[in-house]
CHARMM internal coordinates of N, CA and C (Angstrom, degrees):
IC EDIT
DIST 1 N 1 CA 1.4675
DIST 1 CA 1 C 1.4706
ANGL 1 N 1 CA 1 C 110.47
DIST 1 C 2 N 1.2646
ANGL 1 CA 1 C 2 N 121.84
DIHE 1 N 1 CA 1 C 2 N 136.13
DIST 2 N 2 CA 1.4485
ANGL 1 C 2 N 2 CA 124.49
DIHE 1 CA 1 C 2 N 2 CA 179.42
DIST 2 CA 2 C 1.5072
ANGL 2 N 2 CA 2 C 108.98
DIHE 1 C 2 N 2 CA 2 C -73.06
DIST 2 C 3 N 1.3094
ANGL 2 CA 2 C 3 N 107.73
DIHE 2 N 2 CA 2 C 3 N 162.92
DIST 3 N 3 CA 1.5638
ANGL 2 C 3 N 3 CA 115.45
DIHE 2 CA 2 C 3 N 3 CA 174.77
DIST 3 CA 3 C 1.4343
ANGL 3 N 3 CA 3 C 117.97
DIHE 2 C 3 N 3 CA 3 C -56.48
DIST 3 C 4 N 1.3413
ANGL 3 CA 3 C 4 N 112.15
DIHE 3 N 3 CA 3 C 4 N -43.03
DIST 4 N 4 CA 1.3970
ANGL 3 C 4 N 4 CA 117.01
DIHE 3 CA 3 C 4 N 4 CA 175.99
DIST 4 CA 4 C 1.5641
ANGL 4 N 4 CA 4 C 116.88
DIHE 3 C 4 N 4 CA 4 C -60.48
DIST 4 C 5 N 1.2756
ANGL 4 CA 4 C 5 N 112.84
DIHE 4 N 4 CA 4 C 5 N -45.24
DIST 5 N 5 CA 1.4168
ANGL 4 C 5 N 5 CA 120.62
DIHE 4 CA 4 C 5 N 5 CA -179.48
DIST 5 CA 5 C 1.5940
ANGL 5 N 5 CA 5 C 109.75
DIHE 4 C 5 N 5 CA 5 C -64.58
DIST 5 C 6 N 1.3794
ANGL 5 CA 5 C 6 N 113.70
DIHE 5 N 5 CA 5 C 6 N -45.15
DIST 6 N 6 CA 1.3986
ANGL 5 C 6 N 6 CA 116.11
DIHE 5 CA 5 C 6 N 6 CA 176.50
DIST 6 CA 6 C 1.5707
ANGL 6 N 6 CA 6 C 114.08
DIHE 5 C 6 N 6 CA 6 C -59.80
DIST 6 C 7 N 1.2938
ANGL 6 CA 6 C 7 N 113.66
DIHE 6 N 6 CA 6 C 7 N -34.94
DIST 7 N 7 CA 1.5021
ANGL 6 C 7 N 7 CA 120.48
DIHE 6 CA 6 C 7 N 7 CA 175.39
DIST 7 CA 7 C 1.4740
ANGL 7 N 7 CA 7 C 109.92
DIHE 6 C 7 N 7 CA 7 C -64.38
DIST 7 C 8 N 1.2646
ANGL 7 CA 7 C 8 N 120.86
DIHE 7 N 7 CA 7 C 8 N -46.65
DIST 8 N 8 CA 1.3660
ANGL 7 C 8 N 8 CA 123.97
DIHE 7 CA 7 C 8 N 8 CA 179.91
DIST 8 CA 8 C 1.5275
ANGL 8 N 8 CA 8 C 110.12
DIHE 7 C 8 N 8 CA 8 C -60.06
DIST 8 C 9 N 1.2528
ANGL 8 CA 8 C 9 N 119.94
DIHE 8 N 8 CA 8 C 9 N -48.35
DIST 9 N 9 CA 1.4746
ANGL 8 C 9 N 9 CA 118.65
DIHE 8 CA 8 C 9 N 9 CA -176.64
DIST 9 CA 9 C 1.4729
ANGL 9 N 9 CA 9 C 108.28
DIHE 8 C 9 N 9 CA 9 C -68.46
DIST 9 C 10 N 1.4272
ANGL 9 CA 9 C 10 N 124.37
DIHE 9 N 9 CA 9 C 10 N -32.75
DIST 10 N 10 CA 1.3147
ANGL 9 C 10 N 10 CA 122.75
DIHE 9 CA 9 C 10 N 10 CA 175.79
DIST 10 CA 10 C 1.5138
ANGL 10 N 10 CA 10 C 112.68
DIHE 9 C 10 N 10 CA 10 C -62.56
DIST 10 C 11 N 1.3977
ANGL 10 CA 10 C 11 N 117.43
DIHE 10 N 10 CA 10 C 11 N -41.21
DIST 11 N 11 CA 1.4731
ANGL 10 C 11 N 11 CA 120.97
DIHE 10 CA 10 C 11 N 11 CA 179.07
DIST 11 CA 11 C 1.4232
ANGL 11 N 11 CA 11 C 111.60
DIHE 10 C 11 N 11 CA 11 C -65.96
DIST 11 C 12 N 1.3185
ANGL 11 CA 11 C 12 N 116.30
DIHE 11 N 11 CA 11 C 12 N -38.14
DIST 12 N 12 CA 1.4476
ANGL 11 C 12 N 12 CA 119.89
DIHE 11 CA 11 C 12 N 12 CA -178.29
DIST 12 CA 12 C 1.5555
ANGL 12 N 12 CA 12 C 109.90
DIHE 11 C 12 N 12 CA 12 C -65.44
DIST 12 C 13 N 1.3841
ANGL 12 CA 12 C 13 N 120.07
DIHE 12 N 12 CA 12 C 13 N -41.59
DIST 13 N 13 CA 1.4812
ANGL 12 C 13 N 13 CA 121.24
DIHE 12 CA 12 C 13 N 13 CA 176.42
DIST 13 CA 13 C 1.4771
ANGL 13 N 13 CA 13 C 114.20
DIHE 12 C 13 N 13 CA 13 C -68.80
DIST 13 C 14 N 1.3334
ANGL 13 CA 13 C 14 N 115.06
DIHE 13 N 13 CA 13 C 14 N -31.77
DIST 14 N 14 CA 1.4227
ANGL 13 C 14 N 14 CA 118.72
DIHE 13 CA 13 C 14 N 14 CA -177.30
DIST 14 CA 14 C 1.5267
ANGL 14 N 14 CA 14 C 106.39
DIHE 13 C 14 N 14 CA 14 C -70.71
DIST 14 C 15 N 1.3799
ANGL 14 CA 14 C 15 N 118.48
DIHE 14 N 14 CA 14 C 15 N -44.76
DIST 15 N 15 CA 1.4293
ANGL 14 C 15 N 15 CA 120.38
DIHE 14 CA 14 C 15 N 15 CA 177.52
DIST 15 CA 15 C 1.5698
ANGL 15 N 15 CA 15 C 112.49
DIHE 14 C 15 N 15 CA 15 C -62.40
DIST 15 C 16 N 1.2980
ANGL 15 CA 15 C 16 N 115.33
DIHE 15 N 15 CA 15 C 16 N -36.50
DIST 16 N 16 CA 1.3610
ANGL 15 C 16 N 16 CA 125.54
DIHE 15 CA 15 C 16 N 16 CA 177.90
DIST 16 CA 16 C 1.5625
ANGL 16 N 16 CA 16 C 114.79
DIHE 15 C 16 N 16 CA 16 C -60.33
DIST 16 C 17 N 1.3850
ANGL 16 CA 16 C 17 N 111.44
DIHE 16 N 16 CA 16 C 17 N -51.56
DIST 17 N 17 CA 1.5196
ANGL 16 C 17 N 17 CA 117.06
DIHE 16 CA 16 C 17 N 17 CA -176.11
DIST 17 CA 17 C 1.5003
ANGL 17 N 17 CA 17 C 109.83
DIHE 16 C 17 N 17 CA 17 C -86.71
DIST 17 C 18 N 1.2773
ANGL 17 CA 17 C 18 N 120.73
DIHE 17 N 17 CA 17 C 18 N -21.54
DIST 18 N 18 CA 1.4486
ANGL 17 C 18 N 18 CA 121.08
DIHE 17 CA 17 C 18 N 18 CA -179.53
DIST 18 CA 18 C 1.6328
ANGL 18 N 18 CA 18 C 110.39
DIHE 17 C 18 N 18 CA 18 C -70.19
DIST 18 C 19 N 1.2612
ANGL 18 CA 18 C 19 N 114.66
DIHE 18 N 18 CA 18 C 19 N -24.50
DIST 19 N 19 CA 1.3709
ANGL 18 C 19 N 19 CA 116.93
DIHE 18 CA 18 C 19 N 19 CA -173.90
DIST 19 CA 19 C 1.6255
ANGL 19 N 19 CA 19 C 108.13
DIHE 18 C 19 N 19 CA 19 C -109.40
DIST 19 C 20 N 1.3058
ANGL 19 CA 19 C 20 N 117.43
DIHE 19 N 19 CA 19 C 20 N 22.57
DIST 20 N 20 CA 1.4084
ANGL 19 C 20 N 20 CA 126.61
DIHE 19 CA 19 C 20 N 20 CA 168.63
DIST 20 CA 20 C 1.5345
ANGL 20 N 20 CA 20 C 114.74
DIHE 19 C 20 N 20 CA 20 C 64.73
DIST 20 C 21 N 1.3306
ANGL 20 CA 20 C 21 N 111.73
DIHE 20 N 20 CA 20 C 21 N 35.65
DIST 21 N 21 CA 1.6193
ANGL 20 C 21 N 21 CA 120.69
DIHE 20 CA 20 C 21 N 21 CA 172.11
DIST 21 CA 21 C 1.6070
ANGL 21 N 21 CA 21 C 104.21
DIHE 20 C 21 N 21 CA 21 C 55.74
DIST 21 C 22 N 1.2037
ANGL 21 CA 21 C 22 N 117.73
DIHE 21 N 21 CA 21 C 22 N 38.60
DIST 22 N 22 CA 1.5871
ANGL 21 C 22 N 22 CA 118.95
DIHE 21 CA 21 C 22 N 22 CA 172.02
DIST 22 CA 22 C 1.4838
ANGL 22 N 22 CA 22 C 109.83
DIHE 21 C 22 N 22 CA 22 C -73.69
DIST 22 C 23 N 1.4086
ANGL 22 CA 22 C 23 N 115.44
DIHE 22 N 22 CA 22 C 23 N 168.20
DIST 23 N 23 CA 1.4522
ANGL 22 C 23 N 23 CA 113.37
DIHE 22 CA 22 C 23 N 23 CA 170.75
DIST 23 CA 23 C 1.4202
ANGL 23 N 23 CA 23 C 117.18
DIHE 22 C 23 N 23 CA 23 C -66.42
DIST 23 C 24 N 1.3626
ANGL 23 CA 23 C 24 N 117.27
DIHE 23 N 23 CA 23 C 24 N -27.88
DIST 24 N 24 CA 1.3761
ANGL 23 C 24 N 24 CA 123.39
DIHE 23 CA 23 C 24 N 24 CA 178.26
DIST 24 CA 24 C 1.5972
ANGL 24 N 24 CA 24 C 107.14
DIHE 23 C 24 N 24 CA 24 C -61.64
DIST 24 C 25 N 1.3385
ANGL 24 CA 24 C 25 N 118.15
DIHE 24 N 24 CA 24 C 25 N -46.03
DIST 25 N 25 CA 1.4155
ANGL 24 C 25 N 25 CA 119.41
DIHE 24 CA 24 C 25 N 25 CA -179.97
DIST 25 CA 25 C 1.5059
ANGL 25 N 25 CA 25 C 120.10
DIHE 24 C 25 N 25 CA 25 C -63.16
DIST 25 C 26 N 1.3708
ANGL 25 CA 25 C 26 N 109.68
DIHE 25 N 25 CA 25 C 26 N -33.30
DIST 26 N 26 CA 1.4417
ANGL 25 C 26 N 26 CA 119.05
DIHE 25 CA 25 C 26 N 26 CA 175.59
DIST 26 CA 26 C 1.7203
ANGL 26 N 26 CA 26 C 105.97
DIHE 25 C 26 N 26 CA 26 C -69.83
DIST 26 C 27 N 1.3441
ANGL 26 CA 26 C 27 N 112.35
DIHE 26 N 26 CA 26 C 27 N -45.30
DIST 27 N 27 CA 1.4683
ANGL 26 C 27 N 27 CA 113.39
DIHE 26 CA 26 C 27 N 27 CA -178.74
DIST 27 CA 27 C 1.5134
ANGL 27 N 27 CA 27 C 111.43
DIHE 26 C 27 N 27 CA 27 C -60.88
DIST 27 C 28 N 1.2138
ANGL 27 CA 27 C 28 N 115.07
DIHE 27 N 27 CA 27 C 28 N -48.16
DIST 28 N 28 CA 1.4808
ANGL 27 C 28 N 28 CA 123.92
DIHE 27 CA 27 C 28 N 28 CA 179.71
DIST 28 CA 28 C 1.5384
ANGL 28 N 28 CA 28 C 112.20
DIHE 27 C 28 N 28 CA 28 C -59.78
DIST 28 C 29 N 1.2996
ANGL 28 CA 28 C 29 N 118.21
DIHE 28 N 28 CA 28 C 29 N -43.15
DIST 29 N 29 CA 1.4107
ANGL 28 C 29 N 29 CA 124.93
DIHE 28 CA 28 C 29 N 29 CA 175.93
DIST 29 CA 29 C 1.5640
ANGL 29 N 29 CA 29 C 113.25
DIHE 28 C 29 N 29 CA 29 C -60.09
DIST 29 C 30 N 1.2615
ANGL 29 CA 29 C 30 N 113.61
DIHE 29 N 29 CA 29 C 30 N -51.01
DIST 30 N 30 CA 1.4598
ANGL 29 C 30 N 30 CA 119.52
DIHE 29 CA 29 C 30 N 30 CA -177.36
DIST 30 CA 30 C 1.6321
ANGL 30 N 30 CA 30 C 109.57
DIHE 29 C 30 N 30 CA 30 C -64.85
DIST 30 C 31 N 1.3629
ANGL 30 CA 30 C 31 N 117.78
DIHE 30 N 30 CA 30 C 31 N -35.76
DIST 31 N 31 CA 1.3492
ANGL 30 C 31 N 31 CA 118.33
DIHE 30 CA 30 C 31 N 31 CA 172.95
DIST 31 CA 31 C 1.4300
ANGL 31 N 31 CA 31 C 120.11
DIHE 30 C 31 N 31 CA 31 C -66.63
DIST 31 C 32 N 1.2845
ANGL 31 CA 31 C 32 N 112.41
DIHE 31 N 31 CA 31 C 32 N -39.16
DIST 32 N 32 CA 1.4772
ANGL 31 C 32 N 32 CA 118.10
DIHE 31 CA 31 C 32 N 32 CA 173.63
DIST 32 CA 32 C 1.4635
ANGL 32 N 32 CA 32 C 112.06
DIHE 31 C 32 N 32 CA 32 C -66.01
DIST 32 C 33 N 1.2336
ANGL 32 CA 32 C 33 N 121.90
DIHE 32 N 32 CA 32 C 33 N -37.44
DIST 33 N 33 CA 1.4451
ANGL 32 C 33 N 33 CA 126.74
DIHE 32 CA 32 C 33 N 33 CA 175.87
DIST 33 CA 33 C 1.6166
ANGL 33 N 33 CA 33 C 110.02
DIHE 32 C 33 N 33 CA 33 C -64.06
DIST 33 C 34 N 1.3501
ANGL 33 CA 33 C 34 N 114.46
DIHE 33 N 33 CA 33 C 34 N -40.80
DIST 34 N 34 CA 1.4487
ANGL 33 C 34 N 34 CA 114.87
DIHE 33 CA 33 C 34 N 34 CA 170.50
DIST 34 CA 34 C 1.5334
ANGL 34 N 34 CA 34 C 116.20
DIHE 33 C 34 N 34 CA 34 C -60.52
DIST 34 C 35 N 1.2363
ANGL 34 CA 34 C 35 N 113.06
DIHE 34 N 34 CA 34 C 35 N -38.98
DIST 35 N 35 CA 1.4481
ANGL 34 C 35 N 35 CA 116.96
DIHE 34 CA 34 C 35 N 35 CA 179.39
DIST 35 CA 35 C 1.4552
ANGL 35 N 35 CA 35 C 112.15
DIHE 34 C 35 N 35 CA 35 C -63.18
DIST 35 C 36 N 1.3767
ANGL 35 CA 35 C 36 N 116.11
DIHE 35 N 35 CA 35 C 36 N -51.20
DIST 36 N 36 CA 1.5217
ANGL 35 C 36 N 36 CA 124.77
DIHE 35 CA 35 C 36 N 36 CA 178.92
DIST 36 CA 36 C 1.5742
ANGL 36 N 36 CA 36 C 108.56
DIHE 35 C 36 N 36 CA 36 C -54.10
DIST 36 C 37 N 1.3863
ANGL 36 CA 36 C 37 N 117.72
DIHE 36 N 36 CA 36 C 37 N -39.61
DIST 37 N 37 CA 1.4349
ANGL 36 C 37 N 37 CA 116.74
DIHE 36 CA 36 C 37 N 37 CA 177.68
DIST 37 CA 37 C 1.4652
ANGL 37 N 37 CA 37 C 114.00
DIHE 36 C 37 N 37 CA 37 C -65.73
DIST 37 C 38 N 1.2955
ANGL 37 CA 37 C 38 N 118.31
DIHE 37 N 37 CA 37 C 38 N -30.73
DIST 38 N 38 CA 1.3871
ANGL 37 C 38 N 38 CA 119.09
DIHE 37 CA 37 C 38 N 38 CA 174.72
DIST 38 CA 38 C 1.5431
ANGL 38 N 38 CA 38 C 116.86
DIHE 37 C 38 N 38 CA 38 C -66.57
DIST 38 C 39 N 1.2997
ANGL 38 CA 38 C 39 N 121.14
DIHE 38 N 38 CA 38 C 39 N -22.84
DIST 39 N 39 CA 1.4482
ANGL 38 C 39 N 39 CA 125.40
DIHE 38 CA 38 C 39 N 39 CA -179.87
DIST 39 CA 39 C 1.4854
ANGL 39 N 39 CA 39 C 111.77
DIHE 38 C 39 N 39 CA 39 C -89.92
DIST 39 C 40 N 1.3724
ANGL 39 CA 39 C 40 N 121.29
DIHE 39 N 39 CA 39 C 40 N -14.40
DIST 40 N 40 CA 1.4456
ANGL 39 C 40 N 40 CA 126.38
DIHE 39 CA 39 C 40 N 40 CA -174.61
DIST 40 CA 40 C 1.5177
ANGL 40 N 40 CA 40 C 108.70
DIHE 39 C 40 N 40 CA 40 C -73.03
DIST 40 C 41 N 1.3323
ANGL 40 CA 40 C 41 N 110.21
DIHE 40 N 40 CA 40 C 41 N 115.52
DIST 41 N 41 CA 1.6709
ANGL 40 C 41 N 41 CA 119.57
DIHE 40 CA 40 C 41 N 41 CA 169.17
DIST 41 CA 41 C 1.4713
ANGL 41 N 41 CA 41 C 107.57
DIHE 40 C 41 N 41 CA 41 C 55.82
DIST 41 C 42 N 1.3145
ANGL 41 CA 41 C 42 N 122.13
DIHE 41 N 41 CA 41 C 42 N 45.39
DIST 42 N 42 CA 1.4580
ANGL 41 C 42 N 42 CA 121.82
DIHE 41 CA 41 C 42 N 42 CA 178.60
DIST 42 CA 42 C 1.5115
ANGL 42 N 42 CA 42 C 109.76
DIHE 41 C 42 N 42 CA 42 C -133.16
DIST 42 C 43 N 1.2231
ANGL 42 CA 42 C 43 N 116.89
DIHE 42 N 42 CA 42 C 43 N 150.19
DIST 43 N 43 CA 1.5308
ANGL 42 C 43 N 43 CA 123.91
DIHE 42 CA 42 C 43 N 43 CA 175.60
DIST 43 CA 43 C 1.5202
ANGL 43 N 43 CA 43 C 105.75
DIHE 42 C 43 N 43 CA 43 C -76.86
DIST 43 C 44 N 1.4111
ANGL 43 CA 43 C 44 N 114.01
DIHE 43 N 43 CA 43 C 44 N 172.16
DIST 44 N 44 CA 1.4960
ANGL 43 C 44 N 44 CA 121.20
DIHE 43 CA 43 C 44 N 44 CA -176.25
DIST 44 CA 44 C 1.6737
ANGL 44 N 44 CA 44 C 107.19
DIHE 43 C 44 N 44 CA 44 C -58.20
DIST 44 C 45 N 1.3349
ANGL 44 CA 44 C 45 N 113.39
DIHE 44 N 44 CA 44 C 45 N -54.29
DIST 45 N 45 CA 1.4057
ANGL 44 C 45 N 45 CA 111.30
DIHE 44 CA 44 C 45 N 45 CA -173.62
DIST 45 CA 45 C 1.6703
ANGL 45 N 45 CA 45 C 114.15
DIHE 44 C 45 N 45 CA 45 C -63.32
DIST 45 C 46 N 1.2063
ANGL 45 CA 45 C 46 N 116.95
DIHE 45 N 45 CA 45 C 46 N -31.76
DIST 46 N 46 CA 1.4362
ANGL 45 C 46 N 46 CA 120.24
DIHE 45 CA 45 C 46 N 46 CA 179.42
DIST 46 CA 46 C 1.5985
ANGL 46 N 46 CA 46 C 107.90
DIHE 45 C 46 N 46 CA 46 C -69.46
DIST 46 C 47 N 1.2108
ANGL 46 CA 46 C 47 N 114.42
DIHE 46 N 46 CA 46 C 47 N -40.11
DIST 47 N 47 CA 1.5363
ANGL 46 C 47 N 47 CA 120.73
DIHE 46 CA 46 C 47 N 47 CA -179.16
DIST 47 CA 47 C 1.5405
ANGL 47 N 47 CA 47 C 105.42
DIHE 46 C 47 N 47 CA 47 C -63.04
DIST 47 C 48 N 1.2886
ANGL 47 CA 47 C 48 N 117.41
DIHE 47 N 47 CA 47 C 48 N -47.92
DIST 48 N 48 CA 1.4944
ANGL 47 C 48 N 48 CA 119.72
DIHE 47 CA 47 C 48 N 48 CA -179.17
DIST 48 CA 48 C 1.6648
ANGL 48 N 48 CA 48 C 113.45
DIHE 47 C 48 N 48 CA 48 C -61.33
DIST 48 C 49 N 1.3428
ANGL 48 CA 48 C 49 N 109.18
DIHE 48 N 48 CA 48 C 49 N -41.58
DIST 49 N 49 CA 1.4430
ANGL 48 C 49 N 49 CA 110.73
DIHE 48 CA 48 C 49 N 49 CA 171.90
DIST 49 CA 49 C 1.4370
ANGL 49 N 49 CA 49 C 122.84
DIHE 48 C 49 N 49 CA 49 C -65.54
DIST 49 C 50 N 1.3174
ANGL 49 CA 49 C 50 N 111.57
DIHE 49 N 49 CA 49 C 50 N -34.15
DIST 50 N 50 CA 1.5196
ANGL 49 C 50 N 50 CA 119.91
DIHE 49 CA 49 C 50 N 50 CA 174.03
DIST 50 CA 50 C 1.4830
ANGL 50 N 50 CA 50 C 106.78
DIHE 49 C 50 N 50 CA 50 C -63.81
DIST 50 C 51 N 1.3338
ANGL 50 CA 50 C 51 N 120.29
DIHE 50 N 50 CA 50 C 51 N -52.72
DIST 51 N 51 CA 1.4894
ANGL 50 C 51 N 51 CA 121.75
DIHE 50 CA 50 C 51 N 51 CA -177.25
DIST 51 CA 51 C 1.3617
ANGL 51 N 51 CA 51 C 110.48
DIHE 50 C 51 N 51 CA 51 C -62.25
DIST 51 C 52 N 1.2973
ANGL 51 CA 51 C 52 N 127.04
DIHE 51 N 51 CA 51 C 52 N -36.03
DIST 52 N 52 CA 1.4865
ANGL 51 C 52 N 52 CA 129.00
DIHE 51 CA 51 C 52 N 52 CA 178.41
DIST 52 CA 52 C 1.5285
ANGL 52 N 52 CA 52 C 106.72
DIHE 51 C 52 N 52 CA 52 C -62.46
DIST 52 C 53 N 1.2699
ANGL 52 CA 52 C 53 N 118.87
DIHE 52 N 52 CA 52 C 53 N -46.29
DIST 53 N 53 CA 1.5064
ANGL 52 C 53 N 53 CA 121.93
DIHE 52 CA 52 C 53 N 53 CA 177.11
DIST 53 CA 53 C 1.3715
ANGL 53 N 53 CA 53 C 118.04
DIHE 52 C 53 N 53 CA 53 C -58.96
DIST 53 C 54 N 1.3835
ANGL 53 CA 53 C 54 N 120.22
DIHE 53 N 53 CA 53 C 54 N -22.73
DIST 54 N 54 CA 1.5661
ANGL 53 C 54 N 54 CA 124.49
DIHE 53 CA 53 C 54 N 54 CA -172.94
DIST 54 CA 54 C 1.4670
ANGL 54 N 54 CA 54 C 112.86
DIHE 53 C 54 N 54 CA 54 C -66.54
DIST 54 C 55 N 1.2646
ANGL 54 CA 54 C 55 N 119.04
DIHE 54 N 54 CA 54 C 55 N -28.83
DIST 55 N 55 CA 1.4461
ANGL 54 C 55 N 55 CA 117.56
DIHE 54 CA 54 C 55 N 55 CA -179.34
DIST 55 CA 55 C 1.5632
ANGL 55 N 55 CA 55 C 110.34
DIHE 54 C 55 N 55 CA 55 C 61.53
DIST 55 C 56 N 1.4030
ANGL 55 CA 55 C 56 N 109.66
DIHE 55 N 55 CA 55 C 56 N 57.06
DIST 56 N 56 CA 1.5829
ANGL 55 C 56 N 56 CA 115.96
DIHE 55 CA 55 C 56 N 56 CA -178.06
DIST 56 CA 56 C 1.4245
ANGL 56 N 56 CA 56 C 113.63
DIHE 55 C 56 N 56 CA 56 C -69.31
DIST 56 C 57 N 1.2758
ANGL 56 CA 56 C 57 N 119.90
DIHE 56 N 56 CA 56 C 57 N 117.68
DIST 57 N 57 CA 1.4554
ANGL 56 C 57 N 57 CA 124.38
DIHE 56 CA 56 C 57 N 57 CA 168.65
DIST 57 CA 57 C 1.5105
ANGL 57 N 57 CA 57 C 109.90
DIHE 56 C 57 N 57 CA 57 C -126.86
DIST 57 C 58 N 1.3481
ANGL 57 CA 57 C 58 N 114.44
DIHE 57 N 57 CA 57 C 58 N 146.27
DIST 58 N 58 CA 1.3106
ANGL 57 C 58 N 58 CA 125.11
DIHE 57 CA 57 C 58 N 58 CA 174.38
DIST 58 CA 58 C 1.6207
ANGL 58 N 58 CA 58 C 111.46
DIHE 57 C 58 N 58 CA 58 C -60.39
DIST 58 C 59 N 1.3242
ANGL 58 CA 58 C 59 N 120.45
DIHE 58 N 58 CA 58 C 59 N 155.13
DIST 59 N 59 CA 1.4334
ANGL 58 C 59 N 59 CA 125.85
DIHE 58 CA 58 C 59 N 59 CA 176.68
DIST 59 CA 59 C 1.5722
ANGL 59 N 59 CA 59 C 105.02
DIHE 58 C 59 N 59 CA 59 C -60.94
DIST 59 C 60 N 1.2725
ANGL 59 CA 59 C 60 N 125.06
DIHE 59 N 59 CA 59 C 60 N -47.12
DIST 60 N 60 CA 1.4751
ANGL 59 C 60 N 60 CA 121.86
DIHE 59 CA 59 C 60 N 60 CA 176.85
DIST 60 CA 60 C 1.4490
ANGL 60 N 60 CA 60 C 109.83
DIHE 59 C 60 N 60 CA 60 C -60.03
DIST 60 C 61 N 1.2837
ANGL 60 CA 60 C 61 N 124.61
DIHE 60 N 60 CA 60 C 61 N -41.11
DIST 61 N 61 CA 1.4686
ANGL 60 C 61 N 61 CA 118.18
DIHE 60 CA 60 C 61 N 61 CA 177.44
DIST 61 CA 61 C 1.5394
ANGL 61 N 61 CA 61 C 109.91
DIHE 60 C 61 N 61 CA 61 C -65.41
DIST 61 C 62 N 1.2275
ANGL 61 CA 61 C 62 N 117.17
DIHE 61 N 61 CA 61 C 62 N -35.47
DIST 62 N 62 CA 1.5195
ANGL 61 C 62 N 62 CA 122.70
DIHE 61 CA 61 C 62 N 62 CA -179.94
DIST 62 CA 62 C 1.5274
ANGL 62 N 62 CA 62 C 105.86
DIHE 61 C 62 N 62 CA 62 C -58.26
DIST 62 C 63 N 1.3719
ANGL 62 CA 62 C 63 N 112.29
DIHE 62 N 62 CA 62 C 63 N -57.53
DIST 63 N 63 CA 1.4196
ANGL 62 C 63 N 63 CA 116.73
DIHE 62 CA 62 C 63 N 63 CA -177.43
DIST 63 CA 63 C 1.5577
ANGL 63 N 63 CA 63 C 114.03
DIHE 62 C 63 N 63 CA 63 C -55.65
DIST 63 C 64 N 1.2998
ANGL 63 CA 63 C 64 N 114.37
DIHE 63 N 63 CA 63 C 64 N -45.11
DIST 64 N 64 CA 1.5647
ANGL 63 C 64 N 64 CA 122.35
DIHE 63 CA 63 C 64 N 64 CA 177.59
DIST 64 CA 64 C 1.5638
ANGL 64 N 64 CA 64 C 104.43
DIHE 63 C 64 N 64 CA 64 C -54.56
DIST 64 C 65 N 1.3382
ANGL 64 CA 64 C 65 N 118.28
DIHE 64 N 64 CA 64 C 65 N -51.48
DIST 65 N 65 CA 1.5460
ANGL 64 C 65 N 65 CA 116.51
DIHE 64 CA 64 C 65 N 65 CA -175.52
DIST 65 CA 65 C 1.4632
ANGL 65 N 65 CA 65 C 109.31
DIHE 64 C 65 N 65 CA 65 C -68.35
DIST 65 C 66 N 1.2442
ANGL 65 CA 65 C 66 N 123.78
DIHE 65 N 65 CA 65 C 66 N -31.37
DIST 66 N 66 CA 1.3966
ANGL 65 C 66 N 66 CA 122.89
DIHE 65 CA 65 C 66 N 66 CA -177.44
DIST 66 CA 66 C 1.5278
ANGL 66 N 66 CA 66 C 111.17
DIHE 65 C 66 N 66 CA 66 C -67.84
DIST 66 C 67 N 1.5636
ANGL 66 CA 66 C 67 N 116.58
DIHE 66 N 66 CA 66 C 67 N -41.41
DIST 67 N 67 CA 1.4678
ANGL 66 C 67 N 67 CA 124.25
DIHE 66 CA 66 C 67 N 67 CA -177.69
DIST 67 CA 67 C 1.6393
ANGL 67 N 67 CA 67 C 101.07
DIHE 66 C 67 N 67 CA 67 C -67.64
DIST 67 C 68 N 1.2196
ANGL 67 CA 67 C 68 N 119.95
DIHE 67 N 67 CA 67 C 68 N -36.03
DIST 68 N 68 CA 1.5615
ANGL 67 C 68 N 68 CA 120.02
DIHE 67 CA 67 C 68 N 68 CA -176.23
DIST 68 CA 68 C 1.5337
ANGL 68 N 68 CA 68 C 108.48
DIHE 67 C 68 N 68 CA 68 C -69.29
DIST 68 C 69 N 1.1868
ANGL 68 CA 68 C 69 N 117.35
DIHE 68 N 68 CA 68 C 69 N -39.72
DIST 69 N 69 CA 1.5400
ANGL 68 C 69 N 69 CA 128.56
DIHE 68 CA 68 C 69 N 69 CA 178.75
DIST 69 CA 69 C 1.4851
ANGL 69 N 69 CA 69 C 110.36
DIHE 68 C 69 N 69 CA 69 C -60.95
DIST 69 C 70 N 1.4196
ANGL 69 CA 69 C 70 N 116.17
DIHE 69 N 69 CA 69 C 70 N -48.47
DIST 70 N 70 CA 1.3391
ANGL 69 C 70 N 70 CA 125.89
DIHE 69 CA 69 C 70 N 70 CA 173.25
DIST 70 CA 70 C 1.5716
ANGL 70 N 70 CA 70 C 116.40
DIHE 69 C 70 N 70 CA 70 C -58.65
DIST 70 C 71 N 1.3623
ANGL 70 CA 70 C 71 N 116.31
DIHE 70 N 70 CA 70 C 71 N -43.48
DIST 71 N 71 CA 1.3650
ANGL 70 C 71 N 71 CA 119.88
DIHE 70 CA 70 C 71 N 71 CA 178.83
DIST 71 CA 71 C 1.5554
ANGL 71 N 71 CA 71 C 110.22
DIHE 70 C 71 N 71 CA 71 C -69.54
DIST 71 C 72 N 1.3196
ANGL 71 CA 71 C 72 N 115.65
DIHE 71 N 71 CA 71 C 72 N -39.23
DIST 72 N 72 CA 1.4467
ANGL 71 C 72 N 72 CA 116.43
DIHE 71 CA 71 C 72 N 72 CA -176.03
DIST 72 CA 72 C 1.5834
ANGL 72 N 72 CA 72 C 110.50
DIHE 71 C 72 N 72 CA 72 C -68.84
DIST 72 C 73 N 1.3206
ANGL 72 CA 72 C 73 N 114.68
DIHE 72 N 72 CA 72 C 73 N -31.23
DIST 73 N 73 CA 1.4748
ANGL 72 C 73 N 73 CA 115.66
DIHE 72 CA 72 C 73 N 73 CA -178.17
DIST 73 CA 73 C 1.4539
ANGL 73 N 73 CA 73 C 116.09
DIHE 72 C 73 N 73 CA 73 C -77.16
DIST 73 C 74 N 1.3923
ANGL 73 CA 73 C 74 N 117.37
DIHE 73 N 73 CA 73 C 74 N -6.29
DIST 74 N 74 CA 1.4980
ANGL 73 C 74 N 74 CA 119.94
DIHE 73 CA 73 C 74 N 74 CA -178.40
DIST 74 CA 74 C 1.4064
ANGL 74 N 74 CA 74 C 110.52
DIHE 73 C 74 N 74 CA 74 C -84.49
END
COOR INIT
IC SEED 1 N 1 CA 1 C
IC BUILD
């Protein structure tokens, strides 16, 4: 494992455990991992396209959308 990859894994787990393993920490960690994958071995245009496809939303937006979906399905 390269130094950069090891650092990313360490940052991911620090974020995860510093926030007490909450759903928000998991959500943020997975989004950060997706962002990092966009930057691996890609040119500028490919990175931009990858990030655009990610549909990045904050955890608060995610929770709000989830609640709205639950209300509509009742």
